[in-house]
C-alpha positions as CSV (number, residue, x, y, z in Angstrom):
1,M,16.0,1.4,-14.3
2,A,13.0,0.8,-11.7
3,I,12.8,-2.7,-9.9
4,I,9.2,-3.7,-9.1
5,K,7.6,-7.0,-8.3
6,P,4.2,-8.7,-8.0
7,F,3.1,-9.5,-4.4
8,K,0.6,-11.4,-2.4
9,G,-1.9,-8.8,-1.4
10,V,-3.7,-8.9,2.1
11,R,-7.1,-7.4,1.2
12,P,-10.8,-7.5,2.0
13,P,-13.1,-10.1,0.0
14,K,-15.3,-8.3,-2.5
15,Q,-18.3,-8.1,0.0
16,F,-16.3,-6.2,2.6
17,A,-14.5,-3.9,0.6
18,K,-16.4,-1.0,1.1
19,E,-16.5,-1.4,4.7
20,V,-12.7,-2.0,5.3
21,A,-11.7,1.0,3.0
22,S,-10.5,3.9,4.9
23,R,-8.9,7.2,4.2
24,P,-5.1,7.4,4.7
25,Y,-3.8,7.5,8.1
26,D,-2.4,11.1,7.9
27,V,-5.4,13.1,6.7
28,L,-7.5,12.9,9.8
29,N,-6.7,13.1,13.5
30,S,-7.5,10.5,16.2
31,E,-10.9,12.1,17.0
32,E,-12.0,12.4,13.3
33,A,-10.8,8.7,12.9
34,R,-12.8,7.4,16.0
35,Q,-15.9,8.9,14.6
36,E,-15.6,7.7,11.0
37,A,-14.3,4.2,11.8
38,T,-17.1,1.4,11.1
39,E,-16.5,-2.1,12.7
40,K,-14.5,-3.3,9.9
41,S,-12.6,0.0,8.8
42,L,-8.9,-0.3,8.3
43,L,-8.6,2.8,10.6
44,H,-8.5,0.4,13.6
45,I,-5.3,-1.0,12.2
46,I,-3.6,2.2,10.8
47,K,-4.8,4.4,13.7
48,P,-5.1,1.9,16.4
49,E,-5.2,4.7,19.1
50,I,-8.9,5.1,18.5
51,D,-9.6,1.8,20.2
52,F,-8.5,3.4,23.4
53,E,-10.0,6.4,25.3
54,P,-10.0,9.9,23.7
55,G,-6.7,11.6,24.2
56,F,-4.7,8.3,24.2
57,D,-1.2,8.8,22.9
58,E,-0.9,7.4,19.4
59,H,2.7,6.7,19.9
60,D,2.3,4.5,22.9
61,E,3.6,1.1,22.6
62,R,0.2,-0.5,23.5
63,A,-1.1,1.5,20.3
64,Y,1.3,-0.4,17.9
65,Q,0.5,-3.7,19.8
66,K,-3.2,-2.8,19.1
67,A,-2.4,-2.6,15.6
68,V,-0.9,-6.1,15.4
69,D,-3.9,-7.4,17.5
70,N,-6.4,-5.9,15.2
71,F,-4.3,-6.9,11.7
72,N,-4.5,-10.5,13.2
73,L,-8.2,-10.3,14.2
74,W,-9.2,-8.8,10.6
75,Q,-7.7,-11.9,9.1
76,K,-9.1,-14.2,11.7
77,K,-12.6,-12.9,10.9
78,G,-11.9,-13.0,7.3
79,W,-12.2,-9.3,6.6
80,L,-8.6,-9.5,5.2
81,V,-7.4,-12.4,3.4
82,Q,-4.1,-12.9,1.6
83,D,-3.8,-13.9,-1.9
84,P,-2.4,-17.3,-2.6
85,K,0.0,-16.0,-5.4
86,E,1.7,-13.0,-6.1
87,F,-0.2,-10.7,-8.6
88,Y,0.0,-7.0,-9.8
89,Y,-3.2,-5.1,-9.5
90,V,-4.9,-2.2,-11.2
91,Y,-6.4,0.2,-8.9
92,A,-8.5,3.3,-10.2
93,Q,-10.0,6.2,-8.6
94,T,-12.9,8.4,-9.9
95,M,-13.6,11.9,-8.8
96,N,-15.7,14.4,-10.7
97,G,-16.2,12.2,-13.7
98,R,-12.5,11.6,-14.3
99,T,-11.0,8.3,-13.7
100,Q,-7.3,7.9,-13.0
101,Y,-5.6,4.5,-13.4
102,G,-2.4,2.9,-11.7
103,L,-0.8,-0.2,-11.0
104,A,-0.4,-1.7,-7.4
105,A,3.0,-3.3,-7.3
106,A,6.1,-3.6,-4.8
107,A,9.0,-1.3,-5.2
108,H,12.6,-2.2,-4.1
109,I,14.2,-0.6,-1.2
110,D,17.3,-0.1,-3.1
111,D,15.7,2.2,-5.6
112,Y,14.9,4.4,-2.6
113,F,18.6,4.5,-1.5
114,N,20.2,4.8,-4.9
115,G,18.0,7.5,-6.2
116,I,15.8,5.7,-8.6
117,I,12.8,6.6,-6.7
118,K,12.7,10.5,-6.8
119,K,11.6,12.5,-3.6
120,H,10.5,16.1,-3.6
121,E,9.7,16.6,0.0
122,L,11.8,16.4,3.3
123,T,10.5,14.1,5.7
124,R,10.2,14.6,9.6
125,P,12.2,12.1,11.7
126,D,9.2,11.5,14.2
127,K,6.7,10.7,11.3
128,E,9.3,8.3,9.9
129,E,9.7,6.7,13.2
130,D,6.0,6.3,13.8
131,R,5.4,4.6,10.4
132,M,8.4,2.5,10.7
133,K,7.4,1.1,13.9
134,H,4.0,0.4,12.4
135,V,5.6,-1.7,9.5
136,L,7.9,-3.3,11.5
137,I,5.6,-4.6,14.3
138,N,3.0,-5.6,11.8
139,N,5.5,-7.1,9.3
140,A,3.4,-5.4,6.7
141,N,2.8,-2.3,4.6
142,M,-0.7,-1.4,5.5
143,E,-1.2,1.4,3.1
144,P,-0.1,2.1,-0.5
145,V,2.1,5.0,-1.4
146,F,1.5,6.8,-4.6
147,F,4.3,6.8,-7.2
148,A,4.4,8.4,-10.7
149,Y,6.5,7.2,-13.6
150,P,7.2,8.3,-17.3
151,A,4.6,7.1,-19.6
152,V,5.2,3.8,-21.4
153,P,2.6,3.0,-24.1
154,E,3.0,-0.7,-23.7
155,L,2.1,-0.5,-19.8
156,D,-1.0,1.8,-20.7
157,K,-2.1,-0.9,-23.0
158,I,-1.7,-3.6,-20.6
159,V,-3.7,-1.6,-18.0
160,S,-6.5,-0.9,-20.6
161,D,-6.7,-4.5,-21.6
162,V,-7.0,-5.5,-18.0
163,V,-9.9,-3.3,-17.5
164,A,-11.6,-4.0,-20.6
165,S,-11.3,-7.8,-20.4
166,K,-12.7,-8.5,-16.9
167,P,-15.1,-7.1,-14.4
168,A,-13.7,-5.2,-11.4
169,E,-13.0,-7.2,-8.2
170,Y,-14.2,-4.1,-6.3
171,D,-16.3,-1.2,-7.7
172,F,-17.8,1.1,-5.0
173,V,-18.4,4.7,-4.1
174,A,-17.2,5.7,-0.9
175,E,-18.9,8.1,1.6
176,D,-16.7,11.0,0.3
177,G,-17.9,10.5,-3.3
178,F,-14.7,9.0,-4.6
179,G,-15.3,5.9,-6.8
180,H,-12.8,2.9,-6.2
181,H,-12.2,0.1,-8.6
182,F,-9.8,-2.7,-8.6
183,W,-8.6,-5.5,-10.8
184,I,-6.3,-8.5,-10.2
185,I,-3.6,-9.1,-12.8
186,D,-3.1,-12.9,-12.6
187,N,-1.9,-13.8,-16.1
188,P,1.7,-15.0,-15.6
189,N,2.9,-13.7,-19.0
190,T,1.4,-10.3,-18.2
191,I,3.0,-10.1,-14.8
192,N,6.4,-10.9,-16.4
193,K,5.9,-8.4,-19.0
194,I,5.2,-5.7,-16.5
195,T,8.2,-6.4,-14.4
196,E,10.2,-6.4,-17.7
197,L,8.8,-3.2,-19.0
198,F,9.8,-1.3,-15.7
199,A,13.1,-3.0,-15.9
200,T,13.8,-1.7,-19.3
201,K,11.8,1.4,-19.9
202,V,11.3,3.2,-16.6
203,P,14.3,4.9,-15.5
204,F,12.9,6.7,-12.4
205,T,9.8,6.6,-10.3
206,Y,8.6,9.5,-8.4
207,V,6.8,9.8,-5.0
208,A,3.7,11.8,-5.6
209,D,2.3,11.2,-2.2
210,G,3.3,9.1,0.8
211,H,7.0,10.2,1.6
212,H,7.0,9.3,5.3
213,R,5.5,5.8,4.4
214,T,8.0,5.3,1.6
215,A,10.9,6.4,3.9
216,A,9.4,4.1,6.7
217,A,9.2,0.9,4.4
218,A,12.8,1.5,3.1
219,R,14.1,1.8,6.6
220,V,12.4,-1.4,7.6
221,G,14.0,-2.9,4.8
222,Q,17.4,-1.8,5.8
223,H,16.8,-2.8,9.3
224,H,16.3,-6.4,8.2
225,K,19.1,-6.2,5.7
226,E,21.4,-5.3,8.4
227,R,20.5,-8.3,10.5
228,N,20.6,-11.0,8.0
229,P,24.2,-12.1,7.2
230,K,23.0,-14.0,4.1
231,H,21.1,-11.1,2.5
232,T,20.5,-11.6,-1.1
233,G,18.3,-8.5,-2.1
234,K,15.5,-10.8,-3.2
235,E,14.0,-11.3,0.4
236,E,10.5,-10.1,0.8
237,Y,11.7,-7.3,3.0
238,N,13.1,-5.6,0.1
C-alpha cells in the first residue's frame, strides 16, 4: 500500500503566489525561461542558468550554486516561506472550464524502489542526474510531480469538503490562461485520515508526469540512506 505523509511546504505568501508561480522546468528552454521569468519567478531557482549570459551551460556547477543562492534569497525576501507545521494541501487547475483537483503530499522513496509507484516511461540518465544534483544541493524538491491513484470515495469526499468549507489560499489565472487554486489541510484528524486511507486503500500510485523528477528525488533519498548508519526510513529525506 502507498506510503504518504504531510510536509512543511515552502511556498509564497498569498500576495506573491501569481508572481512566483512558473511553468515546469522541462517545458521551456533557457531562452524562453529568460524571457518569461519575472523578478520573483521560480524559474530563477529551477532554471538558474537564466541569471547568466545567454548560452550559459545549464549543467555548469555555477548554475546549481546559483539555484541555492536564489532559493535562499527568495526566503530571505519573504517570497517563499516554510509552513510551521506539516500539512496536506489541495491543489486544483482549471482549463477550458474544467477543474481537476488533487492532493499535495510527500511520497516515500521505498515505494519507488519496490514498485508501489508505477512508471510508464524510461528515463534518461543525464536528465536524472541534472535534477538529482538540483534536489541534492538545495535539499528540497522544488517542483511537484503528478501521480494518479485509484479512486477512493472517502478521499474524494475529504477533498470536496475542504474546498467547500474554506476559501482558497491561492486563486489566480496565470498568463497562459490556466486557473490555479490551493487550499491548506491543517486539521490533524483529517491529516491522519488521509494518511490512513492511502495506507489501507491505495495499493499503487502511478507517475502521470514527472518521471525524471521522481527518479531524481528517489535517488537523493537513496544517497542519504547509504550515508546514514542509523537509517530508520522515517527521516525527511525518505
